[in-house]
N, C-alpha and C positions, 0 to 999 in steps of 0.2 A: 156466399159469406159476405155479410155486410161490413161496413167500415169499423164498427165497434168491436165485432168479433176479430177482425184482423188486428186491430190495435191491442186487444187483450192477448191474443196469441203471440204477437210480436214481443210484448212485454214479458210474458211468461217464458218465452223461448230465450230471450236475452238474459233472464234471471237463471235459467237452468243451464245454459251453455256458457261456461266460464273460461273456455279455451279460445285463443285467437285462431284464425284460419291457418296461420303459419305454424303455430304450436301444434295444432291438430294434425296438419300434414306431416310434421316431424314425427309425431307419435304413431301415426298410421303406417309409417315406413319401418317400424320396429318389429322384431320377431314377437315380442310380447303382445303387441296389438293384434297381429295376425293370428295368434294362438288363442286369444280370448273369445268367448262367446260361443254360440251354437253355429255349427257349420252345416250347410245343406250339401249333401252329396260330396263331401270332402272339399268343397270350394270355399269361397269367401264367406266369412260369418256375416250374419245379419247386421250386427253392430258395426263391423268394419265398413260394410257398404253404406250404412247410415252415416258414418263419420265422413266419408267422402262427400256425400250429399250435403251434410251440415256445413262443411268447409265451402262448398259452392254457394249455399244459401247466405253464409256470412259475407261472401264476396259480392253478392248481388245487391244492387240498389233496392231499397225498400219498395219503391214505386214499381219496380220491375218484377217483384215476386208474384207468382201465380197462385191460384187456389190450391193446386197440387203441392206447391212449396209450403203453403200454410197448413195443409193437411199433414205433411211430414213434420213440420214444426210442432204441431199438437202431439204427434206420436212421440217425438223426442221428449217433450215436457212430461208426458205420462210415464215414459220409461225411467227418466231420471228421478222423478218423484217416488215411484214405486221402489226403485233400487236403493235410494238413499234411506228409505224406511227399513231396509233389510240389512243395514250395516252390520257386518260381523264384529265380534269382539276381538280385541287384540290389535296388533300392528297390521295395518292394511296397506302399507306402502307398496309391497310387491305382491299384493293379492289379486286373484282373478276378478274379484268383485270390483276393485279399483280399476283394473285394466279394462273391464267391460264398460264401466261408466265413462272412462276416458275415450273409448271408441265412439261414444254417444256425445262427446264434446264437453263432458263435465269431469274435472279433476277434483275429487272430494278433499284433497290435501292442499288445494290452492287457496 
């Protein structure tokens, strides 16, 4: 990945992820967070695991991010964009849709 791709990914990621690492950690500790998303074999959901990784990325100095980190950042951007486009009608405050997005570092009500 060249510097221009890294910069674009960084910018898109910072736009998509609107929760601070501490806010994300607080959210991930809730029952609502653990219940949202698809669970593999009854374990942690994909989004919950992603949220932990996102919090780590947010705490990492930009110069210390790896290509693997940037790959995950692109995955996050794609997820957030796709799911924002699928916003359900009505009140979403306590919806699984919002909870899933929050696991990926984006609170649509923020």
